[in-house]
N, C-alpha and C positions, 0 to 999 in steps of 0.2 A: 879513082873510082870510075866505074864504067857507066854508060848511059843505061845499061840493063839494071845495074844496082839502083840507080836513081828511080827508074820506072817501077821496080819491085817495091821500093820503099813507099813511093807515092800511091800505087794501086792498093797495097796492103793497108795503108793508113786510111785511104778513102773507103774501103769496103768493110773494115772491121769497126764494130761499134765500140769496142774497148781496146785500149792498149795497156801494156804493163810497163811501168816506169820503175827502173832501179836507180836509186840515188847513190851517191858515193859511199854511204855507210853500209850499203848492201841490202837495204830495205827495198822491197818491191811492192807495188800496189797497182791495182787496176784503176784506170781513169777513163771516163768518157771524153771524147775529143771531137775535133773536126779538122779536116785537111783544108787549109785556106792559104792562098798566096805562097805556095811552095814550102809550107811547113805545117807541123802539127800545132794546133792551138788547144789549150785547156783553160777552163775557168775553175777557180776554187777558192777556198777559205771563205770568210764571211758565213753565209748560210748554204754554201755549196760544198762540193767534195773537198776533203783536206788535201793540201799540197805540201805536206811535211817534207822537208829536205830539198825542195825545189826553190832555188833562189836565183835572182838575176846574176848572170855570169857563171853559174855552176854548169857542170856537165851531168849527163844522165844517160842511161842506156834505155832505149825504147824497143819493146818487143811487140810485134804485131802478129796476130794469129790468122790462120786461113779461114775465110768465111765458110767454105763448104765443109772442111774436115774439123775445124776448131783447134787444130794443133798449132804449135809455134811455126811461123813461116819465115820471119826475118827479124834480126836484132841489129840495131845500129846506134852509134854514139850520137848524142844530141847536145847542142849548146842551148842553154836556157836563157831566154831574154824576156824580161817583164815589160809589158807594154804600159805606157803611161796612161792612167785612167783619163778618159775623155778625149784622148788624142784621136786623130783620124784612123791610124792602124787599130787602135783599141776598139773604136766604134765599129769598124768593118768586121773585125774578128768577133765581137760581141753579137753582131747581127747573124753571123753564120752559126755561132754557138747556140743562139736562141732557138734556131730551127732544129737543133739536135737534142735540146733539153727535154726529156720526157717528164710528164706529169707535173709540169710547172703550174702552180696555182694562179700565176699572173703572167701568162706567156707574152703578152704584148709589152708589159712593163719590165721585163727581165733586165735589159741593160741598165735601166735607171736604178733598179733595186741592187744590181751588182755594184754599181758605182757608189750607192749610198751605204751599203753594208761593208764596204772595204774588200770585196772580192777581187782577186787578182786574175788577170788574163795573161797567160804565159805563152810564148812562142818557142817551140822546140825545133830548132833548125838542124838539119843534117850536118854533122861535123866530121864525117869520114865515111869510109867504106863499111858496109855491114860486116860484122865479124861472125854472124851466123845467117845462113841463107840456104836454100835448097842445094844439097851436095856437100855442105859444110856444117850441117846441124849435128850437135852432139848426140850420142846414143842414149844419154840419160834423159829423163822426163823433165827435170827442172822443178818438179813439184816439191814443196816443203813437206817434211815428215810431220804427221799430226802431233800436237802437244800431248804429253801424258795426261790422262784423265781417269778418274775412277768410274766415269760413265762409259760403260762398254756395252756393245750389242752382241758381241760374239760369245755364244754359249753353245754347248753341244746340242744338237737337234734332238727333240724327243724321239724315243725309240719307235713310237707308233706313227710318226709323221710320214715315212715312206709308204706305209700301208694305206694311210688315209688319202694320200695324193694319188696313188694308183687306183684305188677304189673309186675315187671321184671321176676319173677319166673313163671308167667302164660304164658308168650310169647313163651317160648321154649318148 
């Protein structure tokens, strides 16, 4: 892995508000996070975001998006490490995460609430070179197909609609 790869991972994680985590069963979910001490940190479970499929010692794929364009920028493998509640690394990561938590009802007491409710703080460490980065991104979007549903919005447009739209433009 090159220094450029490491810099790309770090900068994309610092600038993106959300990352996408793909767990070994293929399930992907967005998580809010913070870059701290050379790794991505997330807090979840308890009363926070669900961390299904992320366990201590597991691996995951982390995808960060471009802040300006919003598209996928880089994807890298990560090793998941759960920080022991109350330990010095846990407290340091919780303080950083507290600053990124939006709309918290008790912003000052977040770390204490996280500890009391059983929330987990996970450290996702870079575990190899990115498999997707500028120049090696796939041509497909990576978006999941919508689930089939009887609720549809696509119907033929009414025949009079084009006339109504063009007439509206001539009035003003």
